[in-house]
Every structure is written in C-alpha cells, then in structure tokens.
N, C-alpha and C positions, 0 to 999 in steps of 0.2 A: 510541256508547262514552263512558264516562266521560273527562275530560280532566284530568290532573292536574299541578298547576302546581308542582313542587317548591320552585321559589324563594320563593313567597309561602305555601306550604302548604296551599292550595287546591283542592278538587275540585269539579269542577262537570259539569253533565249537564242537559239539557233540563228535567228535572224534580227536580233535587235541588241543594243546595249543602253541602257539609260542608269544614271545617277543620281540617288536622293536628294532633291532639292530641298526638301522640309518634311517636316512630320507635325501633326498636329493631335488633336481628340475632339469627339462630339460633334452635334450639328455645327457649332459656330467654328470649329477647326476645318469643317468640310467646306461652309461658306469661305472662309479664309484661304483655302489651298485651290479652290476655283479661282477666286479673286486674283491670286497670285499669279496662275498659269495664264488668265485672260488678260492682266496688266501686262505681261511679257510681248502680247502681240502689239501693244502699245497706241494704236491711233485709232481705235472705235472701228465702226463699219456695221457689217452686218452679221449677226451669230447667229447659225442654226442649231436648235439641238437636234438629234436623231436618234430616237427610239423605239419600243414598243407601245403600241396602243395602250392606253390605261394605266399602266404600270409605270411607266419614264415620264409620262406629262407631270404629274407632282413633284419629281425630283428637277425636271427641268424650270417649273415655275419657282420651285425652292431656292435652286441655283440661280436664276434670274435677280431675285431678291438680292442676292450677294453681290450683283454687279449693279445694283440699280443705278448709281451716280455717274458710271462709266458712260461714254456716247457711243452705244449699240443700240440697233435696233435689233429687237429679238424674236425669233421665229421656231417653230417645231414641225419636223415632217414625221408622222406616223409610219415606220418602216423605211424610212427614206423617200417615200414616194411623192415625187416632185409635186405633181397634180393635187396631193392633199396639205402641202405646207400652209400654214396658218401663223398669223402674228400671235404673239405672245404680249400681251396689254398691259400696261400697268394701270390698277383701278383704284382710284382714291376710296381709302375706307377699306378694300378688299385685299390688296396685293394684288400679284399677277396670275393673268387667266388667259385662256385660250380665246382668242380673237377669232373673227373671218377667215375664210380661205384666202389666201393672197396668190398663190402660184408665183411668188418672188422668185427672182434667181440674182447669181452674183455674190454669193456668201464668201467672206473674207475668212471667217472661223467657223469649222465644224466640230460640234459636240457631239461625239456618239457614246450612248449611255448603254450600261450592262444589259437592260433587259432585251437588248438585242441578241445575246450572246445566252441566253437562259434555254438550255435544252429543249424544252417544250415550245416554244415561241423562235427558235434560233432562225437568225436572218444570215443566209449564206452572206459571206463578207465580198465576195468578187462579184455577186450580182449588187449587192448595196453600194460598191465602189462605183459604179457602172453608170448605177441611177444619181448618185452623187457628185458625178463629174458632169453632169447636163447642168447643174445649179451653183457649184463652185470650181475653183481651182483645184482645193485640197492642198493649200500651201500650206494652214496651220491647223492641227488638228489635235484636238484633247480628247481622249478617253476617259470616263468616269464609270465606275463601277462598285460594288460591294461585293465582300467575301471573295475577290478574286473570279467572279464568274466572267470575266470578259480578259483573263490572262490568260492567254491561250495560243499558241502560236500561228493559227490561221489569222487571227487580229492583228498580228503585228507581221507577218508576213505581206499583208494586203495594204495594211494603213501604216503610213510614217506618222507616229505620233510625236508630237512636239513635246508635250504633257501627258502624263499618264495617273489618275487618280485612282486609287485603290483603296476606299473605305471598309472599316469593319465596324460591324455592329457587334459588340462581346458579349452581351447580356439582354435579354428580353425578360420580365418577370410579368405575370398575368397575377393579380391579385383577387380573391372573392371574399368580401364581407359577410356577415351574419345578417341575414334578413329578415 
C-alpha cells in the first residue's frame, strides 16, 4: 500500500515517490485537478481513457468536460482493449458521449481509471501495459481513482504515473420523504 504523509505532502511506496501538487474538494475540484495534470502535458494531441466497461465511462465523459477547451482528441478503451477503442465526442446540447469504434493508435496521454483495480473487475496491470504499448508510447500516464482503489503497489510497479489523482467521496446521504 501507499503511505500518504499529509503533513509533508509526500506519497511513498516501495517503488514510487510522488509529491502532493495540489488539493481540492468536490466535483469541481476533481475537474480542476485533472485539468491541471493534463495541462502539464502541454501540447495537446490524443488522449486515451482506459477503464472498466460501464462504471468508468461516465467518469471519462465527466473528465473530458474538464478539458473541453484543450486541443485533445479524446478516446475510451474498455479494459484497455485496442480493438474496442472508441472516440468520446462532444455533442452540443448533451455533453460528451461515446462515439463509434475507431481503432486509433498513437496516444500521447493515457489516463488509467480506478475501475480497472476494483477487486471483482480487476484487470492485470502487466497484461494491460502490454495491450496499451500497442497504441501508445506510455510516456505520459495519469492515474485517477476514488477512495484509494488503485493505490496498490502492483499499479505503481507497472506504470510510471506522471500524475495520480486519488479523490474521496466523504459522505453520501439517501433521504426518503413521506409519500
């Protein structure tokens, strides 16, 4: 597991060392943190979200909104399968949604989403890296997860994250009214 030292803003594990760059709150904070990470890439280009089918796609669409004015063509690959890569398209009046299969390659930025590391859905990081090497040089990798689901040594041993965003959902309340 990773050790987070909030006093000094350091994250360490057996194979990595990262420094806390910023901290924020809420959905807007998630969007701002993601945009900050992508801006560090600087040049625009082709961005590939990689996540589990169904659960990660809405997060990819949400994060795409946060970088909507940046010059990126955005794609999604369920479980990192190159043959299933599809464009995420901006649809006026709707937002971002999955488009047709594209089979594209040559991605400049790869964003790994935490659903890949959920125990019951877990994708093998070594096999995933092999699949992704077919479509990207893997020079700029961003990790994004909730509740530390991807904060596992096997992910940091296999992928050299340039940025890693670990978001927290502190409280969820379901209220019921009288009928």
